[in-house]
C-alpha positions, 0 to 999 in steps of 0.5 A: 493176579496171583501166581498159578496154584496159589489162592488169591486169598490166603489164610491169614495167620495170627502175627507174632510179636517179634521178640526185642532180641536179634538172636530170635531164630527167624522160624519163630516169625511167621507171616508177612515181613513188612513193616505192618506185620513186625515191630522193629526190634529194639536193638540190632547187634552190630560189629561196633559193640555196645554200650554197658546197659545195652549188653546187659538188656540185650542178654537178658532178652536172649532166651535161655535155650538160645543162650545154652546153645550158643555156649555149646558151640562156642569156639574153644581154640586148640589145645596142645600139639595135636590141636594146633595140627588139626586147626593148621590142616583145617585152615590149609584145606578150607579156608586156603583150599590147598592140600598136603600136596601143595601146601608150601612154607607160604601156605603153612605161615597162612594157616599157622597165623590163622590158628592163633588168630582164632585163639586171639579173637576169643581173648580179643572178644572177651577183652572188649566185652570186659571193658565194656562191662566196667565202662571204666576210663580207657586211655587212647594212643594217638600215633602216626606210626606204629612200627609192630614188626612181625605178629606171628612170633610175637603171638605164639610168645604171648599166648605160650605156644611157640613150642606147640607150634614148633612141634606141630609144624616139625611133625607136619614137615617144616621148620618153625624158623622158615614160617616165621621168615615168611611173614611181612614186616607190618610197614605202619611206621619208620623210626624210634617214635613208632617202635616206642608206640609198638612197645607201649601197645604191648606193655599196655595189654600185658599190664591189663590196661583198657586202651586202643591205638589209632593210627593210619593203614599205610597201603605201602608203608614209608617205602621199601628201601633198595641200594642200587649203585651205592644209592638208596632207591624207594619202592613201594612196600607190598606188605598187605598182600596176605595180612591175616592179622587185621580185621576190616570193619566195613561197617564202621566208617566215618565221613571226613569233611575237607575244603569247603566253607563256614558260615554263622547262623543264630539260633534261639535265644540269639546263640551263634554256631558255625556251620562248616558246609560244602568241600569233599567228603572222604571215608575213613574205613576201620581195620582192627588189629588184636594186640595181645598182652604176655601171659594174660588174656587182656587182648587190647585193639589198634584201629587203623583207618584206610581212606576211600572215596565216599561216593564209592569206587567207580563213577559208572556215568563217566565210565559210559560216557567214555571217561574212563580215566575220571571215573576212578579219579575220586577213589585214586585221590581219596586212596593217596590219603592212607598209601604212604607214610609221610609223603615228601613235603618238598612240594606244596601238594605234598604239604597238603596231603600230609595236613589231610592225612593228620586231619583224616586220621584224628578226626575218625579217631575222634568221631569213635571215641565220642560215639563210644562215650556217648553210648554211656549216656554220662553228661560231657562234664565226664568225659575226661574221667572216662576218656585220656588221649595221648598225643604221640608228638604233634602229628595228632594235635589237630585232634584237640581242635577237633574235639573243641569242634565236636563239643561247640558246633556239634554238641552244642556246649558253651566254649569255656565248658568245652575247653576245660574238657579238651584240656582235661583229656589230652596228654602231649608227648614231645620228642625232639628239642631241635626247633626245626623239627617242631611242626608248623603249617602255613596258615593259608594251607589250614585255611583252604584245607580245614576252614573252620579249624582255623577259626577255632585255632584263632579262638583258642590262641586269643583266649590263651594270649588273653590269659598271658596278657593278664599274667604278664602285663608288661611283657608284650613280647611274651605274647609274640613268642608263646602265640599258636600263630607265628607272625612270619611270611607266611603265617604259620600255625605252631602245632607244638605250642597248640599241643601244649596249650590244649593238653594237661600234661606234657612230658618229655621222654628222657631227663636230659629232654625233659629239662632241655625242652623246659629251659630251651624251646618251651621256656616261656610256657614254663613261666606261664603254667609253672613247672607242674605242667612239664613231667618226664617219662624215660622211654623203655622197651618191651623185654618180651620182643626185644629180648624173649623173642629176639634173643630166645637162648639168652632169655632162656639162660637167664631164666634158668639162672633167675628162677624162670620167666618172671623177669618179663614181667618185671625187668628189676628181677634181672639184678639177680644176674649180677652175682654170676658176672664172675662165674666162668662157666656162666660167662662161657655160656653167655659168650656161645650164645653171642657167637651164635647171633653173630653167625646168624647176622653174618649169614643175613649179611651174605644173603643181603649184601653178598659180603662175608664177614668174620663172626670172631670180629668185633661187631660194631653196629649203628642202626637207625633213621639216617640223619645229620643229627644221629651222625652216621657221618661222623661214624663213616669218617670214623671208619675211613680213619681206620681204614687209612691207619691200616693202610699205613701199617706194615703186614706185620703190624696188621697182623697185631689189630683187632678185626671189626665189622662196621654195619649200617642200616636205616632210612633216609626220608626221600626228600632229605638229600644230605641222608642219601648222600650219607648213605652213598658215602657208606656204601662207596667206602664199603666197596673199596674197603671190602675189595681190598686185599691188603685189608682182608677181614680187619675191616668190613663195612656193610650197609644192610638195605631196608633196615626194619624191626624183623632185621633189628631182632637179628641185628641187635643180639649180635652187637658187640658195640653199638653207636648212639653218637648223636650231638649232645642235645639233639636226641630226645631219648633213643630206644635202640640203645636200650635194646643193644645193652639188653641183648648183651651189647655195650654202647659207644655214645655221647652224653645224650638222650637216654645215654645219661640214665643208661650211664647212671644205671649201669655204671660209667665203666661199663659204657664208652662215653666221648664228646662235648655236653649239651651245655657246650653245644651252643658256644661251640656253634657261636665260635664256628659262626664267629670265631676261628674254626679249626677241622681236626687234622685227622678229620681233615685227612679223611676228606683230603682222601675223599677229595682225591677220589679214593671212595668215587666222584669227589663232587658227590661227597663235597657238600658233606665236607662243606657242611663241616669246613665251611657251613659252621659244622652245625653237628660238631662232627669235628669238634668230636672227632678226636675224642671219638677215634680215641674212644674207639681205641678204648673199645679195641682195647677192653675187648681183647680182654674177653673175660673182662668184656663179657663180664661188663656186658652181664652186668650191664643186663643185670642193671637194665631193669629200669628200661622197661616200657611196662614202668613207662606205662605204669608212670603215664597211668599214675602221673598223666592218665589216671587209669588203673589196670583191670585184668580180663577173666579167662 
């Protein structure tokens, strides 16, 4: 029955056909809104983007008046100081619901970030539309880590509006430094692997390449490091409390399958297909982060995946039945996948979670990449012409298997055709020469978690080994050596071998490293594929963050002397500085900037540790992941030796000595006991040395907790000497060495990784090298184990002092001593100790002559042009990806 006041038979209005554009005003649609009354629109605009053909047809279907109205109302972004202030106040008052009276620094940071984010979004949208229109080949960079650091300062500098923001904030009563300091570092990485990925994203955008990064959105990062009683303690890093730099894409979701079983089914013409069914489904939700290029409108995308339960957060039936804990159990289990970077894999459940993480991330990313390709309506044979996927180390190797599964099981391609597409699409970057660091997974674990993928891995291995057998018919042992399946107990899947077999190019990240992988761990693969498959791309860093942002005064000084900021896009232009190395006035300005940077670091040290250090002392810095091969233990043993030497001197002799501050920083993996003991020893030595009245300011030992990118931006410009002292042949490249030299610090280091190429570029009289060479390492290790092994007498004195209890309970450090004395000294600490101590004496001597020291620093910076990540990206683009840059029109 009709409601009162309405006719039971309303007058029928002629129905109007809906336009294909979803931009048609709703008032144009009259009458019923039921299925009979309206035809389905041809396209609905969505957040996930359109294909190139769809964009053109949708645009054409929107009536001209609507297009004009849209353009008139389009956001413009702020212009100048007044425009910035207006945007900031608008965000404070409307977005944050605050006012002038309760706008603190946190609110000012939030509003400033939102104002700059609005600016970025306009370029970001334009970039994505431009890339869709052009429909050209895209690069997809898959990395488990993206160590991005803070975003606001980077956005200000890349957009070119930092001075505008500084003036506007000052007028509103804030210091820009305080506002920048409110931001949490994005906890998406830990070491050099993640920082390299972040530099590469910056360069890809700055050079106008069409590229996306794909990673995981870790809710708690790796961990926040606290130092309690000298020990590392891991606590959650709540970096996502407020993050204006990410955009949740709740409509971009992918269902990811785990466990279950595989059955075979015969299709037409007797073709057998595999069907993976059952198991557990977890949903991947996309979060997008804009990556602005420097001095360009190009703003690329970093897509991060977060995990959630596919059935929703909450089981109402279980809750109503009183089963409160299990009502949220599915969600909690799903969320653990993207909770923490590198969950501790000392336990079996930890191993399963790591493998789950890796598959979850690559499966979601591949789904996205394939979906985007299919929109172009191109045939599958053109996939590798449109898509280049770079694997940053072995973590994303399952992407190779997943793409093969998609092409064969879902898209119905023949095995060989699919495999040709896969191997033409992927490139693999190797980051280690240590055999024990090459990732392997137990076959049983892979079978349990990913049953279909294990079948495909076995098929890939069979296909590969059959080719090897044809090539080497009389060498049965090579099949065992190169098999993707290691016939051990238990059987293991060798991920690095799978990455090599499934990629068209494999690259190392420094010349020595690339040579070593070809002659050691991957020697057999060079025999099989030939040397052309293996190449080198020496790592680099972005000068925008690591000079312009981290060391603004030095960047300004350089710009004033070489004619502007062009060097930030072409770092080779730094070579114009070399002629100024003997200019007294220039050296004076250079030294003043270095001293100011050391004062800034001294303030941070006081704030974080309570220790006062003298900025006039030589600052000796080693900050990086804590690992035995990086040899922080060699450094702290050297510090103890220096302390004992100073203690043995008379007060008069001490007055002649050069004061030194030894700074350490870095995180140890939660399950890496020896690395944690190294941190403990550094803090134990510091607590003794820093409180010794005899020593005073002659030696200070500092461990800076929770080392991250924003701290590195303060530490790096303050360095006089930095330590890159890995056992020769163990560090793939290193990039912190490049950052320190670019900021006018010198290096003490071994002939390892990129140190070798840095030496070639800056000259061996501007670097302090010591220690054994890579080619001698294996012979020395053999001699330790099967011949005589004499500990360096100076190192023995250090050990005796530790065993006396000078630095705390001797038992705490007995394993560290035993590793050198009784267990073969695998990292050659004793073999290199004398050379290390003698080279530090040369450092002291050189530092006394400040004019010559500063000249060395200037020459070194002038010759660092090669180590830009822009050069790396151009090399990848030319020799691996086969892509061209395409600028976005403003």
